[in-house]
N, C-alpha and C positions, 0 to 999 in steps of 0.2 A: 524074683525078677517078676515083671508088668505081663497076664495073659492077658490083657483088653476086648472084648471083646468084638468084632469086626462087622459094622452096620453094611459092609456094602463088599460084594464078591473080595476078595483081597488073594492075595497071594505071599506067605511064608517063605522067604529066602535065608539062606542060607550067610552070616556072613562073618561066620570065623571059632575061636572061641572066646569062653569068658577071658582066661587071659594076654588077650590078644588089647584089650583096652587097660592102660592103666590108671589105678585112682585120679581123676583128675586131673587127667588129661583129655582133649577130642580126638578121632580118628576116623577121616573120609574113606565110607563103607560105597558100594552100588547097592541095592537094595532094588528088585523088579523095576532094575532099570533108572531110578532113581537116583541122585547124589544125596548119600543121608551122614550127616556127624553123627556118630557113635561119642560114647558121654559114659563111665561109670563113675555113681557115686557112693562109696563103699562097696554095696554087694547088688548093689541097684546099676540095672545101664541102661541106655534113656537112648533115645532117636530122635531124630529133628532136621527136616529136612534143610539139607546142606546151602543156601541160598536165603539171605540176609531178605526183606519184605521191602529192605529203602534202598537199597545200591544192593548192586550186583556184586556180592563179595560172599566168599564161601567160608564159615559160619569156623570151616575145620579149619579156617587160619588165622582161629581168635583166642581168646586168650578165658580161661574157661578160671575164677574165684567165686566161692561163698554162692557154687550151684547154680551159675550164669553165664556164660556165656558173652565175651565182648565183644560185635564185629570190630575186623581191624580195619574196614573202612569210614566211617565215622563216630563210634567206640557207642555205637548203641549196645540194649543187654538184654537177654534174653531167657529164663526159666529154663536150666535145664531137663526138667522132668517135667515138664507139661505146654513151653514156645511161648508162654505170656511173654507180653513184652514187658518193659519192665524199666524201662532207663529212653529219657531220650538221647536222638532223635527219632525210634521209634516206638510207631503206634500200631501196627501189623502186629501178629504174633504172627509165630513161626511154625507151622504144620509139626505136631510131632504124631508117631510114630510106634503102634504097640511092638511090644521088644520083651519074645523070651527066648529059654533054657533049654534045650534037649535033647537026649543023650550024649553032655557036656558039649552042645555048639548055642552059637547065640541067633537066632531067627528074627529079622524083622520082617513085621508084615503090611503090605505096603499096595494100594488099590488097585486090580488092574492094567491095565492099560488097556483102554479101546482100542 
């Protein structure tokens, strides 16, 4: 699991157990008051901001295939590991969040809200 270092003040939020997130699917959660789209790819868990950067659509309503999420509104593609825009019409990356598993629980790190 990813334990990326957070460079700004952040909070780790419990979002469930690893088995709550089926391989190859997307699942909506809330972490730190933010909408998050959770993904499992094999043994790895990933978290993206649950809003397309191109239109007002929830990525958690999209379709996962080949390590990418397809936005349900205009079919733009994002890499589920990095949030990188990888298929038009999207050109702006979506924010990704660090994920870790501690004591059998999945946690997502989000910036502290002001």
